[in-house]
ZABAMI-60516 format. One record per residue: z, y, x of N, C-alpha, C in turn; residue in one letter. Coordinates in steps of 0.2 Angstrom, whole numbers, plus 5000, padded with zeros to 4 digits. Example, Ala and Ser with C-alpha at 12.3 -4.5 7.8 and 13.67 -1.06 7.14 Angstrom:
// ZABAMI-60516
 n_c3 n_c2 n_c1 ca_c3 ca_c2 ca_c1 c_c3 c_c2 c_c1 resn
 5039 4972 5066  5039  4978  5062 5039 4984 5066    A
 5035 4989 5064  5036  4995  5068 5039 5000 5064    S
This chain:
// ZABAMI-60516
 n_c3 n_c2 n_c1 ca_c3 ca_c2 ca_c1 c_c3 c_c2 c_c1 resn
 5347 4700 5239  5346  4699  5233 5346 4706 5229    X
 5353 4706 5231  5356  4714  5228 5351 4719 5230    X
 5351 4719 5236  5346  4724  5240 5339 4723 5237    X
 5335 4718 5235  5328  4719  5232 5328 4723 5226    X
 5335 4721 5222  5334  4722  5215 5336 4730 5214    X
 5341 4734 5219  5342  4739  5219 5336 4744 5221    X
 5331 4740 5225  5324  4743  5228 5319 4744 5221    X
 5319 4739 5218  5315  4739  5211 5316 4743 5207    X
 5323 4744 5205  5324  4750  5200 5324 4757 5202    X
 5325 4757 5209  5323  4764  5213 5316 4766 5211    X
 5311 4762 5211  5304  4762  5213 5303 4762 5204    X
 5306 4759 5201  5305  4759  5192 5306 4767 5190    X
 5312 4770 5192  5315  4776  5191 5310 4782 5193    X
 5305 4780 5199  5302  4786  5202 5294 4785 5198    X
 5292 4780 5198  5284  4778  5195 5283 4779 5188    X
 5289 4777 5185  5287  4779  5176 5287 4786 5174    X
 5291 4791 5176  5290  4797  5176 5283 4800 5179    X
 5280 4798 5183  5274  4799  5187 5269 4797 5182    X
 5269 4791 5179  5263  4789  5176 5263 4792 5169    X
 5270 4792 5165  5269  4796  5160 5267 4804 5159    X
 5266 4807 5166  5265  4813  5166 5257 4813 5169    X
 5255 4808 5170  5247  4807  5171 5243 4806 5165    X
 5246 4803 5160  5242  4800  5154 5242 4806 5151    X
 5235 4806 5146  5231  4810  5140 5235 4813 5135    X
 5236 4820 5135  5241  4823  5131 5237 4820 5123    X
 5242 4820 5118  5238  4819  5112 5235 4826 5109    X
 5230 4827 5105  5226  4832  5103 5230 4836 5099    X
 5231 4843 5100  5234  4850  5095 5230 4849 5089    X
 5234 4850 5084  5233  4850  5077 5227 4857 5076    X
 5222 4854 5073  5218  4860  5069 5222 4865 5067    X
 5221 4872 5069  5224  4877  5067 5222 4879 5060    X
 5227 4882 5055  5225  4882  5049 5223 4890 5048    X
 5217 4891 5047  5213  4896  5047 5215 4901 5042    X
 5216 4908 5042  5217  4912  5038 5209 4915 5035    X
 5207 4915 5029  5201  4918  5027 5202 4924 5022    X
 5195 4928 5023  5196  4933  5018 5191 4930 5012    X
 5193 4930 5005  5189  4927  5000 5188 4933 4995    X
 5185 4931 4990  5183  4935  4984 5182 4931 4979    X
 5182 4932 4972  5182  4928  4966 5177 4931 4962    X
 5172 4926 4962  5164  4928  4959 5166 4930 4951    X
 5164 4936 4948  5162  4938  4942 5158 4941 4939    X
 5155 4939 4933  5148  4942  4931 5147 4948 4932    X
 5141 4949 4935  5137  4957  4937 5131 4957 4935    X
 5129 4963 4937  5122  4965  4935 5118 4969 4940    X
 5111 4968 4941  5109  4970  4947 5102 4975 4944    X
 5101 4978 4949  5095  4985  4946 5097 4990 4951    X
 5093 4994 4951  5094  5002  4953 5087 5006 4954    X
 5086 5010 4959  5081  5014  4960 5077 5013 4968    X
 5071 5013 4968  5067  5011  4973 5063 5018 4974    X
 5064 5020 4980  5061  5027  4982 5056 5026 4988    X
 5051 5029 4986  5044  5029  4992 5041 5036 4993    X
 5039 5036 4998  5035  5043  5000 5028 5044 4997    X
 5028 5050 4995  5021  5049  4992 5017 5057 4994    X
 5011 5057 4993  5008  5064  4994 5003 5066 4988    X
 5002 5072 4988  4998  5075  4983 4992 5075 4984    X
 4988 5072 4980  4979  5074  4981 4976 5074 4975    X
 4970 5076 4974  4965  5079  4969 4964 5073 4966    X
 4964 5073 4960  4960  5067  4956 4955 5065 4959    X
 4951 5069 4960  4943  5067  4962 4943 5073 4969    X
 4939 5067 4975  4939  5072  4980 4931 5068 4982    X
 4928 5074 4984  4921  5071  4985 4918 5071 4992    X
 4915 5066 4995  4913  5068  5002 4906 5069 5002    X
 4905 5076 5002  4897  5079  5001 4892 5077 5008    X
 4886 5076 5007  4880  5075  5012 4875 5078 5009    X
 4870 5079 5015  4863  5081  5012 4860 5076 5010    X
 4854 5077 5005  4851  5071  5002 4844 5070 5008    X
 4843 5073 5013  4838  5074  5017 4841 5073 5024    X
 4837 5072 5030  4839  5072  5036 4838 5079 5040    X
 4841 5081 5045  4838  5087  5048 4845 5089 5054    X
 4842 5095 5056  4848  5098  5061 4850 5105 5056    X
 4857 5105 5056  4860  5109  5053 4862 5116 5055    X
 4860 5122 5053  4860  5128  5055 4866 5132 5054    X
 4869 5130 5047  4874  5134  5045 4879 5131 5042    X
 4886 5134 5041  4891  5131  5037 4894 5137 5036    X
 4895 5139 5029  4898  5146  5030 4907 5145 5026    X
 4908 5139 5027  4914  5137  5024 4919 5132 5029    X
 4925 5133 5029  4930  5130  5034 4935 5128 5029    X
 4938 5123 5033  4944  5119  5030 4949 5124 5026    X
 4952 5121 5020  4955  5126  5018 4953 5129 5012    X
 4946 5131 5013  4944  5138  5009 4942 5134 5002    X
 4943 5139 4996  4943  5138  4991 4935 5141 4989    X
 4932 5136 4985  4923  5136  4983 4924 5136 4976    X
 4917 5139 4974  4916  5137  4967 4909 5133 4965    X
 4909 5131 4960  4902  5127  4959 4896 5131 4960    X
 4892 5128 4964  4885  5132  4966 4886 5135 4972    X
 4891 5135 4975  4892  5142  4981 4890 5137 4986    X
 4886 5140 4992  4883  5137  4997 4889 5135 5003    X
 4887 5129 5004  4892  5124  5010 4889 5124 5016    X
 4884 5121 5017  4881  5121  5023 4871 5122 5022    X
 4868 5121 5027  4861  5124  5027 4858 5119 5033    X
 4852 5116 5030  4848  5114  5037 4843 5117 5038    X
 4839 5114 5044  4833  5119  5046 4829 5117 5041    X
 4825 5122 5037  4820  5120  5032 4812 5119 5034    X
 4811 5121 5040  4803  5122  5043 4799 5116 5041    X
 4801 5110 5044  4798  5104  5041 4799 5102 5035    X
 4801 5104 5031  4801  5100  5024 4797 5106 5021    X
 4797 5112 5022  4792  5118  5021 4784 5115 5022    X
 4784 5112 5029  4777  5111  5031 4776 5104 5026    X
 4780 5100 5025  4778  5094  5021 4776 5097 5013    X
 4779 5103 5011  4778  5104  5003 4772 5108 5005    X
 4770 5111 5011  4764  5114  5010 4756 5108 5009    X
 4759 5103 5013  4754  5098  5013 4753 5096 5007    X
 4759 5094 5003  4757  5090  4996 4753 5096 4992    X
 4755 5104 4992  4752  5107  4990 4745 5108 4989    X
 4744 5106 4996  4736  5106  4998 4732 5101 4995    X
 4736 5094 4993  4732  5089  4992 4732 5089 4984    X
 4736 5093 4982  4737  5095  4974 4729 5098 4973    X
 4728 5103 4977  4722  5106  4977 4715 5103 4977    X
 4716 5098 4983  4710  5093  4984 4710 5088 4978    X
 4713 5086 4976  4712  5081  4969 4710 5085 4964    X
 4713 5093 4962  4709  5096  4957 4701 5097 4959    X
 4699 5099 4964  4692  5098  4965 4689 5093 4964    X
 4692 5087 4967  4688  5080  4965 4687 5080 4959    X
 4694 5081 4953  4693  5080  4946 4687 5085 4943    X
 4686 5090 4946  4681  5096  4943 4674 5092 4944    X
 4672 5089 4950  4666  5085  4953 4666 5080 4948    X
 4671 5077 4945  4670  5071  4941 4668 5072 4935    X
 4671 5076 4933  4670  5080  4926 4663 5082 4926    X
 4662 5086 4930  4655  5087  4930 4650 5082 4930    X
 4649 5076 4935  4646  5071  4935 4647 5068 4928    X
 4652 5068 4925  4651  5063  4920 4647 5067 4913    X
 4648 5073 4911  4645  5077  4907 4636 5078 4909    X
 4634 5077 4916  4627  5077  4918 4624 5070 4915    X
 4627 5065 4917  4627  5058  4916 4626 5057 4910    X
 4632 5059 4904  4631  5058  4897 4625 5061 4894    X
 4621 5068 4899  4615  5071  4895 4611 5066 4896    X
 4609 5063 4902  4604  5059  4903 4605 5052 4901    X
 4610 5049 4897  4610  5044  4895 4607 5045 4888    X
 4608 5051 4885  4607  5052  4877 4600 5053 4878    X
 4596 5054 4882  4589  5058  4884 4586 5051 4884    X
 4589 5046 4886  4587  5038  4887 4584 5036 4896    X
 4587 5043 4900  4584  5042  4907 4589 5036 4911    X
 4596 5034 4908  4600  5029  4912 4602 5025 4905    X
 4605 5020 4910  4609  5015  4906 4616 5015 4903    X
 4619 5013 4899  4626  5013  4896 4631 5011 4904    X
 4629 5007 4907  4632  5004  4912 4633 5011 4918    X
 4628 5014 4920  4630  5019  4923 4634 5025 4922    X
 4634 5027 4915  4637  5031  4912 4645 5029 4912    X
 4646 5020 4911  4654  5019  4914 4656 5020 4921    X
 4652 5018 4924  4654  5020  4932 4656 5028 4933    X
 4652 5031 4931  4655  5039  4930 4661 5040 4926    X
 4662 5036 4921  4668  5038  4918 4675 5035 4920    X
 4673 5030 4924  4678  5027  4928 4680 5030 4935    X
 4676 5033 4937  4677  5038  4943 4681 5046 4940    X
 4680 5048 4934  4683  5054  4930 4690 5051 4931    X
 4691 5044 4928  4698  5043  4926 4702 5041 4933    X
 4699 5040 4939  4702  5039  4945 4703 5047 4947    X
 4699 5051 4947  4700  5059  4949 4706 5061 4946    X
 4706 5060 4939  4714  5062  4934 4719 5059 4936    X
 4720 5052 4938  4726  5050  4941 4726 5052 4949    X
 4722 5054 4952  4724  5056  4959 4727 5061 4957    X
 4724 5067 4954  4727  5073  4952 4735 5072 4951    X
 4736 5067 4945  4745  5068  4942 4749 5065 4949    X
 4746 5060 4953  4749  5057  4958 4750 5064 4963    X
 4746 5069 4966  4746  5073  4970 4751 5078 4968    X
 4752 5080 4961  4756  5085  4957 4763 5081 4959    X
 4764 5076 4958  4771  5071  4958 4773 5071 4964    X
 4769 5070 4969  4771  5070  4977 4773 5078 4978    X
 4768 5082 4975  4772  5090  4977 4778 5091 4974    X
 4778 5089 4968  4786  5090  4967 4791 5087 4970    X
 4791 5081 4973  4794  5079  4977 4797 5081 4984    X
 4790 5084 4986  4792  5088  4992 4794 5094 4991    X
 4795 5098 4986  4798  5103  4983 4804 5102 4984    X
 4807 5097 4979  4813  5096  4980 4816 5093 4988    X
 4813 5090 4991  4815  5090  4997 4816 5096 5000    X
 4813 5101 5001  4815  5107  5003 4821 5110 5000    X
 4821 5109 4994  4828  5112  4990 4834 5108 4993    X
 4833 5103 4995  4838  5098  4997 4841 5101 5004    X
 4837 5106 5009  4839  5108  5014 4845 5112 5013    X
 4848 5115 5007  4854  5118  5007 4859 5115 5003    X
 4865 5113 5004  4871  5110  5002 4875 5114 4997    X
 4874 5112 4991  4881  5117  4987 4884 5114 4984    X
 4891 5118 4983  4897  5113  4980 4895 5111 4971    X
 4898 5105 4972  4895  5103  4963 4900 5105 4958    X
 4906 5107 4961  4913  5110  4956 4916 5114 4961    X
 4921 5117 4958  4925  5121  4961 4931 5117 4964    X
 4934 5120 4970  4940  5115  4973 4942 5118 4980    X
 4942 5114 4983  4946  5117  4991 4942 5112 4997    X
 4940 5116 5001  4938  5110  5006 4943 5106 5010    X
 4943 5100 5010  4949  5096  5014 4946 5094 5021    X
 4940 5094 5021  4938  5091  5029 4932 5092 5031    X
 4931 5093 5037  4925  5095  5038 4920 5090 5045    X
 4915 5088 5044  4914  5081  5049 4908 5082 5053    X
 4904 5088 5051  4899  5090  5056 4899 5098 5057    X
 4898 5100 5064  4896  5106  5065 4890 5109 5065    X
 4887 5115 5064  4880  5118  5065 4879 5116 5072    X
 4871 5114 5071  4868  5113  5078 4868 5104 5079    X
 4871 5101 5075  4871  5094  5075 4865 5092 5069    X
 4862 5085 5073  4857  5083  5069 4860 5077 5065    X
 4859 5076 5057  4861  5074  5052 4856 5071 5048    X
 4859 5062 5048  4855  5058  5044 4854 5059 5035    X
 4851 5057 5033  4851  5059  5024 4858 5054 5022    X
 4862 5059 5019  4868  5055  5016 4874 5054 5020    X
 4874 5056 5026  4879  5057  5030 4885 5061 5028    X
 4891 5060 5028  4896  5067  5027 4897 5070 5030    X
 4897 5078 5027  4896  5083  5030 4903 5087 5028    X
 4905 5086 5022  4910  5090  5020 4915 5086 5014    X
 4922 5086 5013  4926  5083  5009 4929 5090 5004    X
 4927 5089 4998  4929  5093  4994 4933 5090 4988    X
 4939 5092 4987  4943  5092  4982 4942 5096 4977    X
 4942 5094 4971  4940  5096  4965 4946 5100 4961    X
 4946 5107 4958  4951  5109  4955 4952 5104 4948    X
 4959 5104 4947  4961  5099  4940 4965 5096 4942    X
 4966 5089 4938  4972  5085  4939 4974 5084 4945    X
 4981 5081 4946  4982  5081  4954 4986 5073 4953    X
 4986 5069 4958  4991  5064  4958 4994 5064 4963    X
 4999 5059 4963  5004  5058  4969 5002 5050 4970    X
 4999 5050 4977  4998  5043  4980 5004 5041 4985    X
 5007 5035 4983  5011  5031  4987 5009 5025 4988    X
 5012 5020 4994  5012  5013  4993 5017 5010 4993    X
 5017 5004 4989  5024  4999  4988 5023 4993 4991    X
 5028 4989 4993  5027  4982  4996 5025 4977 4991    X
 5022 4973 4994  5019  4966  4989 5024 4963 4984    X
 5031 4964 4986  5036  4963  4981 5038 4966 4975    X
 5035 4972 4976  5037  4978  4972 5029 4978 4965    X
 5025 4975 4967  5018  4977  4964 5019 4975 4958    X
 5023 4971 4957  5024  4967  4948 5027 4972 4944    X
 5033 4975 4948  5037  4980  4945 5032 4986 4943    X
 5028 4988 4948  5024  4995  4947 5018 4992 4941    X
 5017 4985 4940  5010  4985  4936 5015 4983 4928    X
 5020 4982 4928  5023  4981  4921 5026 4988 4918    X
 5027 4994 4924  5027  5001  4922 5020 5004 4919    X
 5016 5002 4923  5008  5005  4920 5006 5000 4913    X
 5008 4995 4913  5007  4991  4906 5009 4995 4900    X
 5017 4997 4900  5019  4998  4895 5018 5007 4896    X
 5015 5009 4900  5016  5016  4900 5021 5019 4901    X
 5023 5018 4906  5030  5020  4908 5029 5025 4914    X
 5035 5029 4917  5033  5033  4921 5038 5034 4928    X
 5036 5036 4932  5039  5036  4938 5041 5044 4938    X
 5047 5044 4942  5051  5051  4944 5048 5054 4951    X
 5045 5059 4951  5042  5063  4956 5045 5068 4958    X
 5048 5069 4964  5052  5075  4968 5049 5077 4973    X
 5046 5086 4973  5042  5087  4978 5048 5090 4984    X
 5046 5089 4991  5050  5089  4995 5052 5098 4997    X
 5048 5101 4997  5046  5107  4998 5046 5111 4992    X
 5048 5110 4988  5049  5115  4981 5057 5112 4976    X
 5058 5117 4973  5064  5117  4970 5061 5116 4963    X
 5056 5114 4962  5055  5112  4953 5057 5106 4950    X
 5063 5103 4954  5066  5098  4950 5061 5091 4951    X
 5063 5087 4945  5059  5081  4946 5054 5081 4939    X
 5049 5079 4942  5042  5078  4937 5040 5071 4935    X
 5040 5069 4927  5038  5062  4927 5031 5062 4928    X
 5029 5056 4931  5021  5055  4932 5019 5047 4928    X
 5016 5047 4926  5011  5041  4924 5007 5037 4928    X
 5009 5031 4929  5003  5026  4935 4997 5026 4931    X
 4993 5028 4935  4985  5026  4931 4982 5022 4937    X
 4983 5020 4942  4979  5015  4945 4985 5012 4951    X
 4984 5005 4950  4987  5001  4956 4981 4998 4960    X
 4982 4997 4967  4977  4995  4970 4977 4986 4969    X
 4971 4982 4969  4970  4976  4968 4971 4972 4975    X
 4970 4975 4979  4971  4972  4986 4974 4976 4991    X
 4979 4972 4995  4983  4976  4999 4980 4978 5005    X
 4982 4984 5009  4979  4987  5014 4980 4984 5022    X
 4973 4981 5023  4974  4976  5029 4979 4977 5036    X
 4981 4984 5036  4986  4985  5040 4992 4985 5039    X
 4993 4989 5035  5002  4991  5031 5004 4985 5028    X
 5000 4980 5024  5000  4974  5018 5004 4978 5012    X
 5002 4985 5011  5006  4987  5006 5000 4989 5001    X
 5001 4991 4995  4997  4992  4990 4998 4999 4987    X
 4991 5003 4987  4992  5009  4984 4992 5010 4978    X
 4996 5017 4977  4997  5016  4969 4996 5024 4967    X
 4994 5025 4961  4991  5033  4960 4995 5034 4953    X
 4998 5039 4952  5001  5042  4946 4999 5050 4944    X
 4999 5049 4939  4996  5056  4936 5001 5060 4934    X
 5002 5067 4938  5006  5071  4937 5005 5075 4930    X
 5001 5073 4925  5001  5077  4920 5000 5084 4919    X
 5004 5087 4915  5001  5095  4914 5005 5098 4917    X
 5011 5094 4924  5014  5100  4927 5012 5105 4931    X
 5014 5109 4934  5011  5115  4937 5008 5112 4944    X
 5002 5113 4944  4998  5109  4951 5001 5111 4956    X
 5003 5106 4960  5007  5108  4968 5002 5107 4971    X
 5003 5110 4978  4998  5111  4984 4995 5104 4986    X
 4989 5103 4987  4986  5099  4990 4990 5096 4998    X
 4991 5089 4997  4994  5088  5003 5001 5088 5005    X
 5005 5090 4999  5011  5091  4999 5015 5084 5000    X
 5021 5083 5002  5025  5076  5001 5031 5078 4995    X
 5031 5072 4994  5034  5070  4989 5040 5063 4988    X
 5045 5062 4985  5049  5057  4983 5047 5054 4978    X
 5043 5047 4977  5043  5044  4970 5048 5040 4969    X
 5052 5039 4964  5059  5035  4963 5056 5029 4956    X
 5058 5025 4956  5055  5020  4953 5062 5016 4950    X
 5062 5016 4944  5069  5012  4941 5068 5005 4938    X
 5072 5001 4941  5070  4993  4940 5074 4991 4937    X
 5072 4988 4930  5076  4985  4925 5083 4981 4927    X
 5089 4982 4924  5095  4978  4926 5096 4972 4925    X
 5097 4966 4928  5096  4961  4927 5105 4956 4926    X
 5106 4954 4922  5113  4952  4919 5112 4944 4923    X
 5120 4941 4924  5121  4936  4925 5118 4933 4931    X
 5120 4938 4935  5120  4936  4944 5127 4937 4946    X
 5126 4936 4953  5132  4938  4957 5132 4941 4962    X
 5137 4946 4965  5135  4949  4971 5141 4947 4977    X
 5139 4947 4983  5144  4944  4987 5141 4948 4994    X
 5145 4950 4999  5144  4952  5005 5140 4949 5009    X
 5135 4955 5012  5131  4950  5017 5135 4946 5021    X
 5141 4947 5023  5145  4944  5028 5148 4936 5025    X
 5147 4936 5018  5147  4928  5016 5141 4925 5018    X
 5136 4926 5019  5130  4921  5019 5130 4920 5026    X
 5128 4912 5026  5126  4908  5033 5120 4905 5030    X
 5116 4904 5038  5110  4900  5036 5111 4893 5038    X
 5110 4890 5035  5110  4881  5036 5102 4878 5035    X
 5099 4877 5039  5092  4874  5041 5089 4877 5037    X
 5088 4884 5037  5084  4886  5033 5084 4889 5026    X
 5090 4889 5026  5092  4891  5019 5099 4895 5016    X
 5100 4898 5014  5106  4903  5013 5113 4899 5009    X
 5118 4898 5013  5124  4895  5010 5129 4898 5010    X
 5134 4898 5006  5143  4901  5006 5147 4896 5008    X
 5151 4898 5009  5159  4893  5009 5162 4895 5003    X
 5165 4888 5000  5168  4889  4993 5174 4886 4995    X
 5181 4891 4993  5188  4888  4993 5190 4883 4987    X
 5191 4878 4988  5194  4874  4981 5202 4875 4982    X
 5204 4878 4976  5209  4881  4974 5215 4875 4974    X
 5214 4869 4973  5218  4864  4972 5220 4863 4979    X
 5216 4861 4983  5216  4857  4990 5215 4863 4995    X
 5214 4868 4994  5213  4875  4999 5209 4872 5005    X
 5203 4867 5004  5200  4866  5008 5193 4870 5008    X
 5189 4870 5012  5181  4873  5012 5176 4868 5010    X
 5170 4870 5006  5165  4866  5005 5159 4871 5006    X
 5153 4870 5008  5147  4873  5008 5143 4873 5002    X
 5140 4878 4999  5137  4877  4995 5131 4881 4994    X
 5123 4879 4994  5117  4883  4994 5117 4888 4989    X
 5114 4894 4990  5114  4898  4984 5106 4901 4985    X
 5104 4905 4980  5097  4908  4980 5097 4915 4979    X
 5096 4918 4984  5097  4925  4986 5090 4929 4982    X
 5092 4934 4977  5086  4937  4975 5085 4945 4977    X
 5089 4946 4983  5087  4953  4985 5094 4956 4988    X
 5095 4963 4988  5100  4966  4991 5101 4972 4988    X
 5107 4974 4988  5109  4980  4984 5115 4984 4989    X
 5112 4989 4995  5118  4991  4999 5119 4985 5003    X
 5126 4985 5005  5128  4979  5008 5129 4974 5005    X
 5127 4972 4999  5129  4966  4995 5122 4962 4994    X
 5123 4956 4993  5118  4950  4992 5118 4949 4985    X
 5112 4949 4982  5111  4947  4974 5109 4939 4974    X
 5115 4936 4972  5116  4929  4971 5112 4927 4963    X
 5106 4924 4963  5104  4922  4957 5104 4916 4954    X
 5106 4911 4960  5107  4905  4957 5112 4901 4962    X
 5118 4897 4960  5122  4893  4965 5129 4896 4964    X
 5131 4901 4961  5137  4903  4960 5139 4903 4953    X
 5145 4903 4951  5147  4903  4945 5153 4907 4943    X
 5155 4909 4938  5161  4915  4938 5168 4911 4941    X
 5172 4913 4943  5178  4909  4946 5177 4906 4952    X
 5172 4905 4955  5171  4902  4960 5174 4907 4966    X
 5179 4904 4972  5182  4909  4976 5177 4907 4983    X
 5175 4914 4985  5169  4914  4992 5172 4917 4996    X
 5172 4913 5002  5172  4915  5009 5168 4922 5010    X
 5173 4927 5012  5167  4934  5015 5167 4936 5021    X
 5172 4933 5026  5171  4934  5033 5173 4928 5038    X
 5171 4926 5043  5173  4922  5047 5169 4915 5045    X
 5164 4915 5042  5159  4909  5041 5157 4905 5046    X
 5155 4909 5051  5153  4906  5057 5158 4901 5061    X
 5165 4900 5059  5168  4896  5063 5174 4891 5057    X
 5169 4890 5052  5172  4886  5046 5169 4880 5048    X
 5171 4873 5044  5167  4868  5044 5170 4865 5037    X
 5166 4860 5035  5166  4856  5028 5173 4853 5029    X
 5176 4854 5023  5184  4850  5021 5188 4853 5025    X
 5188 4859 5030  5193  4862  5032 5199 4865 5029    X
 5204 4864 5031  5211  4868  5028 5210 4875 5030    X
 5212 4880 5024  5212  4886  5025 5218 4888 5020    X
 5220 4895 5022  5224  4899  5019 5220 4906 5017    X
 5223 4910 5013  5221  4915  5010 5224 4922 5016    X
 5219 4926 5018  5222  4931  5021 5228 4935 5019    X
 5226 4936 5012  5231  4940  5008 5237 4937 5006    X
 5239 4931 5009  5245  4926  5006 5251 4930 5008    X
 5256 4932 5004  5261  4934  5005 5265 4933 5011    X
 5266 4925 5012  5269  4922  5017 5266 4923 5025    X
 5259 4927 5023  5256  4927  5032 5259 4932 5036    X
 5261 4930 5042  5265  4934  5046 5260 4941 5047    X
 5263 4946 5050  5259  4952  5050 5256 4950 5060    X
 5251 4954 5061  5247  4954  5067 5252 4955 5072    X
 5252 4949 5077  5256  4948  5084 5261 4945 5083    X
 5262 4941 5077  5269  4937  5076 5266 4931 5072    X
 5259 4930 5074  5257  4922  5072 5260 4918 5074    X
 5263 4913 5071  5264  4908  5074 5261 4902 5076    X
 5263 4898 5079  5257  4892  5082 5255 4888 5076    X
 5247 4887 5076  5246  4884  5069 5243 4889 5064    X
 5243 4896 5064  5240  4899  5059 5236 4905 5063    X
 5230 4904 5063  5226  4909  5065 5221 4913 5062    X
 5221 4919 5062  5217  4925  5057 5210 4925 5062    X
 5206 4923 5056  5197  4924  5061 5194 4928 5056    X
 5189 4931 5059  5183  4934  5056 5185 4941 5051    X
 5191 4943 5054  5195  4950  5050 5192 4955 5054    X
 5189 4960 5049  5184  4966  5052 5187 4972 5050    X
């Protein structure tokens, strides 16, 4: 009996430590994370938006012949300065001149018929006065005379049209300017109205630039109050020139989805066509907003949120915010934050609601490399 008791005691002494070693260890306490934060203060937002622009003529015409034919001459080239009335291009005029000759011959034929109708009417009028014919026959001759006169007028009008057609064989400049494009070369057959040359008229210059759809309202507001934008030419040291917005496109470009804007350079020295420029637009400053670093934002189910630290309990809570844009590395928050709120600015991806945290700038925070168990610095950059 004593031997059995001794064996039982020995087995208990061996098995109890083994069973204790195989049991599941209790979970480690969640580490007290240190976070970088900032306190929200009232702020204002606004700034300058810059866009690339190009200098263009106020009026740029695409010129073409009013008749079709084979182009035989083009004495001007791209970049040439031309004067009003100067010859720009010429068509082969032979067919047009033949048409003019045909119309002139038709006028002569109609004039002969008119002379015959006048003579017949005079003769039949004398016969009626002598009683040899009745009034009906004279009326028929009078009608023939009126038809002959109408035919003469028609032939003369047609001859005038053919004369104009012959004159349209030459293309002249409507105004002084610079040739900015050539679409047809000598020897090519062109249709009536087809573009042959592009002429930028002398006179006012515009700076043309494109803005995204979220800035169209700002540009339209500037145009409504007759405000100006600042233009700086890239290849000139003339400084900044004020330009008044005169035209805003009503529809977006189908490719770039931007809106074209034209601004009048006014009485400034006319820059060269095609010069590039920077257009600066001042946006009005908005007060009553908050600015937080972009690293403070977190997306939650498609919505922007930030972590708020409760100063009393030192726990975190998620709060949805409304973003109104960005300024540099800061996000402009227009709703969701109030002055005095403490927002986590780094390490937002490792936090959870109600989590205990401590401030990274806590004086009791140990230096790097000496963090005790239970205090972990996260999200530090």
